Backbone as a printed PyTorch tensor [residue, N CA C, xyz], in Angstrom:
tensor([[[-11.9190,  13.4580, -11.4530],
         [-10.9890,  12.4500, -10.9760],
         [ -9.5910,  13.0610, -10.9510]],

        [[ -8.9180,  12.9860,  -9.8290],
         [ -7.5650,  13.5410,  -9.7580],
         [ -6.6190,  12.7910, -10.6780]],

        [[ -5.6330,  13.5160, -11.1780],
         [ -4.6860,  12.8730, -12.0910],
         [ -3.7370,  11.9630, -11.3060]],

        [[ -3.1900,  11.0090, -12.0100],
         [ -2.2540,  10.0550, -11.4310],
         [ -0.8480,  10.5910, -11.6350]],

        [[ -0.1260,  10.7890, -10.5530],
         [  1.2220,  11.3490, -10.6140],
         [  2.2530,  10.2200, -10.5230]],

        [[  2.6630,   9.7210, -11.6640],
         [  3.5940,   8.5870, -11.7140],
         [  4.9150,   8.9100, -11.0290]],

        [[  5.3450,  10.1560, -11.1290],
         [  6.6120,  10.5570, -10.4870],
         [  6.5120,  10.4210,  -8.9640]],

        [[  5.3970,  10.8400,  -8.3930],
         [  5.1920,  10.7190,  -6.9480],
         [  5.2790,   9.2660,  -6.5100]],

        [[  4.5270,   8.3890,  -7.2190],
         [  4.4720,   6.9860,  -6.8260],
         [  5.8140,   6.2870,  -7.0310]],

        [[  6.4890,   6.6100,  -8.1100],
         [  7.7960,   6.0090,  -8.3850],
         [  8.8020,   6.4180,  -7.3230]],

        [[  8.8270,   7.7000,  -7.0050],
         [  9.7570,   8.2000,  -5.9950],
         [  9.4590,   7.5840,  -4.6290]],

        [[  8.1880,   7.5380,  -4.2570],
         [  7.8090,   6.9600,  -2.9690],
         [  8.2040,   5.4880,  -2.8920]],

        [[  7.9710,   4.7350,  -3.9570],
         [  8.3190,   3.3070,  -3.9630],
         [  9.8230,   3.1000,  -3.8200]],

        [[ 10.6100,   3.9710,  -4.4290],
         [ 12.0700,   3.8310,  -4.3550],
         [ 12.6230,   4.1930,  -2.9900]],

        [[ 12.1360,   5.2830,  -2.4150],
         [ 12.7350,   5.7450,  -1.1670],
         [ 12.0690,   5.1870,   0.0830]],

        [[ 10.8040,   4.7470,  -0.0210],
         [ 10.0860,   4.2490,   1.1500],
         [  9.0700,   3.1750,   0.7310]],

        [[  9.5410,   1.9520,   0.4580],
         [  8.6230,   0.9030,   0.0000],
         [  7.4440,   0.6580,   0.9480]],

        [[  7.7000,   0.6600,   2.2510],
         [  6.6010,   0.4580,   3.1970],
         [  5.6050,   1.6040,   3.1160]],

        [[  6.1090,   2.8310,   3.0060],
         [  5.2440,   3.9990,   2.8560],
         [  4.4420,   3.9390,   1.5650]],

        [[  5.0700,   3.4170,   0.5100],
         [  4.3770,   3.2560,  -0.7640],
         [  3.1470,   2.3730,  -0.5870]],

        [[  3.3290,   1.2140,   0.0690],
         [  2.2000,   0.2930,   0.2200],
         [  1.1290,   0.8550,   1.1500]],

        [[  1.5360,   1.6000,   2.1770],
         [  0.5410,   2.2530,   3.0390],
         [ -0.2670,   3.2760,   2.2430]],

        [[  0.4400,   4.1020,   1.4710],
         [ -0.2220,   5.1370,   0.6750],
         [ -1.0930,   4.5080,  -0.4180]],

        [[ -0.6130,   3.4190,  -0.9900],
         [ -1.3900,   2.6960,  -2.0010],
         [ -2.7150,   2.2140,  -1.4050]],

        [[ -2.6450,   1.5930,  -0.2270],
         [ -3.8620,   1.1160,   0.4410],
         [ -4.8120,   2.2720,   0.7420]],

        [[ -4.2530,   3.4010,   1.1900],
         [ -5.0790,   4.5610,   1.4980],
         [ -5.7630,   5.0830,   0.2350]],

        [[ -5.0010,   5.1960,  -0.8580],
         [ -5.5480,   5.7220,  -2.1090],
         [ -6.6330,   4.7950,  -2.6630]],

        [[ -6.3970,   3.4980,  -2.5960],
         [ -7.3980,   2.5380,  -3.0750],
         [ -8.6590,   2.6270,  -2.2170]],

        [[ -8.4880,   2.6680,  -0.9070],
         [ -9.6360,   2.7900,  -0.0030],
         [-10.4230,   4.0650,  -0.2420]],

        [[ -9.7090,   5.1480,  -0.4760],
         [-10.3640,   6.4250,  -0.7540],
         [-11.1660,   6.3550,  -2.0560]],

        [[-10.5710,   5.7580,  -3.0760],
         [-11.2700,   5.6160,  -4.3500],
         [-12.5340,   4.7750,  -4.1820]],

        [[-12.4060,   3.6370,  -3.5260],
         [-13.5600,   2.7570,  -3.3220],
         [-14.6380,   3.4690,  -2.5130]],

        [[-14.2480,   4.1710,  -1.4740],
         [-15.2170,   4.8850,  -0.6350],
         [-15.9340,   5.9930,  -1.3950]],

        [[-15.2810,   6.5470,  -2.3970],
         [-15.8980,   7.6380,  -3.1520],
         [-16.9120,   7.1390,  -4.1820]],

        [[-17.0840,   5.8220,  -4.2640],
         [-18.0570,   5.2260,  -5.1860],
         [-18.9700,   4.2620,  -4.4190]],

        [[-19.8180,   4.8020,  -3.5290],
         [-20.6270,   3.9350,  -2.6620],
         [-21.6060,   3.0410,  -3.4190]],

        [[-22.0140,   3.4520,  -4.6180],
         [-22.9750,   2.6520,  -5.3750],
         [-22.3840,   1.3430,  -5.8900]],

        [[-21.0630,   1.2800,  -6.0000],
         [-20.4040,   0.0510,  -6.4720],
         [-19.2910,  -0.3790,  -5.5110]],

        [[-19.3730,   0.0620,  -4.2810],
         [-18.3330,  -0.2310,  -3.2870],
         [-18.0870,  -1.7300,  -3.1450]],

        [[-19.1540,  -2.4950,  -3.0770],
         [-19.0110,  -3.9400,  -2.8820],
         [-18.2700,  -4.5830,  -4.0590]],

        [[-18.6310,  -4.1940,  -5.2810],
         [-17.9780,  -4.7570,  -6.4580],
         [-16.5120,  -4.3320,  -6.5360]],

        [[-16.2250,  -3.0680,  -6.2310],
         [-14.8430,  -2.5930,  -6.2620],
         [-13.9940,  -3.2880,  -5.2070]],

        [[-14.5670,  -3.4890,  -4.0460],
         [-13.8460,  -4.1860,  -2.9760],
         [-13.5430,  -5.6250,  -3.3870]],

        [[-14.5150,  -6.2950,  -3.9950],
         [-14.3010,  -7.6680,  -4.4560],
         [-13.2350,  -7.7160,  -5.5460]],

        [[-13.2780,  -6.7600,  -6.4690],
         [-12.2780,  -6.7140,  -7.5360],
         [-10.8920,  -6.4740,  -6.9610]],

        [[-10.7720,  -5.5530,  -6.0060],
         [ -9.4720,  -5.2780,  -5.4030],
         [ -8.9550,  -6.4930,  -4.6440]],

        [[ -9.8490,  -7.2240,  -4.0160],
         [ -9.4590,  -8.4480,  -3.3230],
         [ -8.8910,  -9.4590,  -4.3130]],

        [[ -9.5240,  -9.5840,  -5.4830],
         [ -9.0120, -10.4860,  -6.5210],
         [ -7.6320, -10.0390,  -7.0060]],

        [[ -7.4780,  -8.7570,  -7.2460],
         [ -6.1970,  -8.2190,  -7.7140],
         [ -5.1100,  -8.4800,  -6.6740]],

        [[ -5.4100,  -8.2050,  -5.4070],
         [ -4.4260,  -8.4190,  -4.3480],
         [ -4.0460,  -9.8950,  -4.2300]],

        [[ -5.0370, -10.7740,  -4.3870],
         [ -4.7550, -12.2100,  -4.3090],
         [ -3.8610, -12.6390,  -5.4690]],

        [[ -4.1450, -12.1360,  -6.6560],
         [ -3.3020, -12.4670,  -7.8110],
         [ -1.8760, -11.9990,  -7.5940]],

        [[ -1.7250, -10.7980,  -7.0720],
         [ -0.3860, -10.2680,  -6.8100],
         [  0.3370, -11.1200,  -5.7760]],

        [[ -0.3940, -11.5670,  -4.7580],
         [  0.2310, -12.3210,  -3.6670],
         [  0.7240, -13.6960,  -4.1140]],

        [[ -0.0140, -14.3400,  -5.0090],
         [  0.3540, -15.7080,  -5.4000],
         [  1.1510, -15.7700,  -6.7000]],

        [[  1.2800, -14.6610,  -7.4040],
         [  1.8890, -14.6610,  -8.7350],
         [  3.3680, -15.0020,  -8.7140]],

        [[  4.0840, -14.5340,  -7.7310],
         [  5.5220, -14.7990,  -7.6750],
         [  6.3740, -13.7000,  -8.2770]],

        [[  5.9320, -13.1390,  -9.3860],
         [  6.6790, -12.0490, -10.0200],
         [  5.6960, -10.9690, -10.4740]],

        [[  6.1690,  -9.7440, -10.6280],
         [  5.2760,  -8.6910, -11.1280],
         [  4.7000,  -9.0080, -12.5100]],

        [[  5.4960,  -9.6120, -13.3800],
         [  5.0090,  -9.9550, -14.7240],
         [  3.8890, -10.9930, -14.6380]],

        [[  4.0640, -11.9940, -13.7940],
         [  3.0180, -13.0100, -13.6200],
         [  1.7540, -12.3790, -13.0430]],

        [[  1.9250, -11.4320, -12.1240],
         [  0.7690, -10.7390, -11.5610],
         [  0.0340,  -9.9540, -12.6460]],

        [[  0.7850,  -9.2640, -13.4920],
         [  0.1630,  -8.5130, -14.5880],
         [ -0.5900,  -9.4300, -15.5310]],

        [[ -0.0230, -10.5700, -15.8370],
         [ -0.7120, -11.5210, -16.7190],
         [ -2.0430, -11.9530, -16.1120]],

        [[ -2.0450, -12.2400, -14.8230],
         [ -3.2840, -12.6240, -14.1510],
         [ -4.3080, -11.5060, -14.1430]],

        [[ -3.8480, -10.2930, -13.8720],
         [ -4.7490,  -9.1380, -13.8370],
         [ -5.2890,  -8.8540, -15.2350]],

        [[ -4.4300,  -8.9380, -16.2550],
         [ -4.8970,  -8.7430, -17.6360],
         [ -5.9110,  -9.8130, -18.0170]],

        [[ -5.7030, -11.0340, -17.5460],
         [ -6.6680, -12.1010, -17.7970],
         [ -8.0190, -11.7700, -17.1880]],

        [[ -8.0030, -11.2460, -15.9850],
         [ -9.2420, -10.8310, -15.3170],
         [ -9.9160,  -9.7090, -16.1060]],

        [[ -9.1220,  -8.7560, -16.5690],
         [ -9.6690,  -7.6650, -17.3760],
         [-10.2810,  -8.2110, -18.6630]],

        [[ -9.6140,  -9.1820, -19.2740],
         [-10.1070,  -9.7700, -20.5110],
         [-11.4850, -10.3850, -20.3070]],

        [[-11.6480, -11.1120, -19.2120],
         [-12.9470, -11.7280, -18.9050],
         [-14.0200, -10.6520, -18.7890]],

        [[-13.7220,  -9.5770, -18.0850],
         [-14.6990,  -8.5050, -17.9050],
         [-14.9900,  -7.7940, -19.2260]],

        [[-13.9830,  -7.6080, -20.0590],
         [-14.2080,  -6.9630, -21.3560],
         [-15.0600,  -7.8450, -22.2670]],

        [[-14.8540,  -9.1360, -22.2280],
         [-15.6870, -10.0510, -23.0170],
         [-17.1300,  -9.9600, -22.5400]],

        [[-17.3430,  -9.9790, -21.2270],
         [-18.6980,  -9.8620, -20.6830],
         [-19.3370,  -8.5380, -21.0880]],

        [[-18.5680,  -7.4650, -21.0290],
         [-19.0850,  -6.1590, -21.4240],
         [-19.4670,  -6.1560, -22.9030]],

        [[-18.6370,  -6.7470, -23.7420],
         [-18.9470,  -6.8440, -25.1650],
         [-20.2290,  -7.6180, -25.4120]],

        [[-20.4120,  -8.7180, -24.6780],
         [-21.6350,  -9.5210, -24.8190],
         [-22.8580,  -8.7160, -24.3880]],

        [[-22.7250,  -7.9430, -23.3360],
         [-23.8400,  -7.1110, -22.8800],
         [-24.1530,  -6.0160, -23.8870]],

        [[-23.1290,  -5.4840, -24.5370],
         [-23.3530,  -4.4560, -25.5570],
         [-24.1100,  -5.0270, -26.7520]],

        [[-23.7660,  -6.2460, -27.1660],
         [-24.4760,  -6.8960, -28.2730],
         [-25.9400,  -7.0950, -27.8870]],

        [[-26.1820,  -7.5770, -26.6770],
         [-27.5530,  -7.7910, -26.2000],
         [-28.3270,  -6.4790, -26.1550]],

        [[-27.6860,  -5.4310, -25.6780],
         [-28.3390,  -4.1200, -25.6280],
         [-28.6700,  -3.6240, -27.0350]],

        [[-27.7440,  -3.8050, -27.9680],
         [-27.9840,  -3.3860, -29.3500],
         [-29.1750,  -4.1450, -29.9420]],

        [[-29.2460,  -5.4480, -29.6730],
         [-30.3630,  -6.2480, -30.1800],
         [-31.6830,  -5.7820, -29.5850]],

        [[-31.7020,  -5.4930, -28.3030],
         [-32.9210,  -4.9900, -27.6530],
         [-33.3130,  -3.6280, -28.2180]],

        [[-32.3340,  -2.7780, -28.4430],
         [-32.5870,  -1.4570, -29.0020],
         [-33.1650,  -1.5690, -30.4100]],

        [[-32.6130,  -2.4720, -31.1990],
         [-33.1270,  -2.6850, -32.5550],
         [-34.5730,  -3.1740, -32.5250]],

        [[-34.8780,  -4.1160, -31.6230],
         [-36.2530,  -4.6160, -31.5060],
         [-37.2020,  -3.5120, -31.0730]],

        [[-36.7690,  -2.7000, -30.1240],
         [-37.5950,  -1.5900, -29.6590],
         [-37.8320,  -0.5820, -30.7830]],

        [[-36.7880,  -0.2900, -31.5460],
         [-36.9160,   0.6340, -32.6720],
         [-37.9230,   0.0940, -33.6890]],

        [[-37.8430,  -1.2150, -33.9670],
         [-38.7850,  -1.8320, -34.9060],
         [-40.2130,  -1.7290, -34.3970]],

        [[-40.3950,  -1.9440, -33.0960],
         [-41.7380,  -1.8260, -32.5090],
         [-42.2670,  -0.4030, -32.6220]],

        [[-41.4350,   0.5680, -32.2840],
         [-41.8390,   1.9730, -32.3380],
         [-42.1420,   2.3700, -33.7740]],

        [[-41.3130,   1.9590, -34.7010],
         [-41.5490,   2.2850, -36.1160],
         [-42.8120,   1.6220, -36.6350]],

        [[-43.1580,   0.4760, -36.0950],
         [-44.3910,  -0.2220, -36.5000],
         [-45.6390,   0.4980, -36.0440]],

        [[-45.5110,   1.3840, -35.0420],
         [-46.6610,   2.1500, -34.5630],
         [-46.9990,   3.3340, -35.4420]],

        [[-46.0750,   3.7180, -36.2810],
         [-46.2960,   4.8920, -37.1420],
         [-47.2960,   4.6450, -38.2170]]])
């Protein structure tokens, strides 16, 4: 994964805001295209992020909305990890019972 050059993006946003948004769209599209196995999910997530940014009113409000979305996904991931651990424990018990 290429590194993120904050200086490049900051400079571009300051000197050419329209160019920044064009380049941002290109970079996001390139990233999504490079992950064809989850392209649909990434596109849906980016659509949600863009919608939050559009209706938020301020960058801080947009960040709060995006962090809220991340929180929901992290909670779901945590729940899936617990379920996986429980399944793994049951499988281990079954395998150990065969000995």
